[in-house]
N, C-alpha and C positions, 0 to 999 in steps of 0.2 A: 750364193749361197753366205755368208758367214758363217762364222767358225773364230768361238772363246779359246784361244788356247791356253793346254795346259802346262802352265810354272805357277811359280810364285807370284808373281804381277800377271795374270790374264791381260790381254791385248785381242780383242773382235779384232776378226780380219774378211774383212771377200777376198772368196778367193776368187772369182768371178772378174776380178780386176790382178788377179796374178795369173804368169805365162806358166808355170810349172809348181808341182807340189811333187815333193824327192827325196830322199835320204841322204845323210852327211855324217861320217864317223867321224866320229869326237877323235881319236888319235889312232893311228897303226895299231897298236897292238890293246885298245881299251873295245870290249864290247858294243861300248853304249853307242846309243846312233842316234839322230837324232830326225823330228820327222821336219820337212818346211816348207814354205810355198815366198816362190821366190818373182818378184813382179820389179820389171828392169833389172836397173840398180840394185835394189833392196830385196835384203832374204826377212823373212817370219820363223822364227824357229812352233812348229807348234804343241811340239812335245817333247820332251829326253827320255828315249826309252832304255831302259836296261839292257838293250839288246837286242838283235833284228828282227829277232823274231815278232818282239813285240810291238818291235816299228812297221812291217808288214801287216800286221794284222788292226795296226791302225789306218792305218793306208787301206784298204781292203771298208773298213769301216766309213773315212770320210770317199773312198769311190761307190760306195752305196748310197748313202747316203745323196751323192748330187746326182745319181744313176734314179732315186723314187723324188728328185725334185726337194729333197728338205728344203729350211727356209734357214736356221741356226743349229746350227752343232755345238752341242756347247764341251769342249774334251773337259771339265775338272770334271765331275764327277765322273769322267769312265774308268773302269779296274784293267789296268795293261793286263795283268796276269790273269785275270777273268775271262775275258777279251783273248787272248790269244789261247786261251783253253777249251773256249768258243766255238772259234778258229781251226783248230785240231780235231775235235770233236766232228763239230760239219762236214770236216774234207773228211772223216774213214767213214 
């Protein structure tokens, strides 16, 4: 599956070539969290999220897209706050 990153300079990443998709905290006392895809010795930042809740919601979106066999997931148009609210309401 291809993913268009959510950044100022979007990059198209092939997740089938990535060994792992996960989180990376920016700094020890900073709530911002990056969602990254790593392959061998290279890491790609898929999105910078203001907090861990939004990063988890984005990971859920990515995993759902992988499970349904999507060919392309464009993160540029994803509203992280709305995505988090949708996930929280679905879990209740």
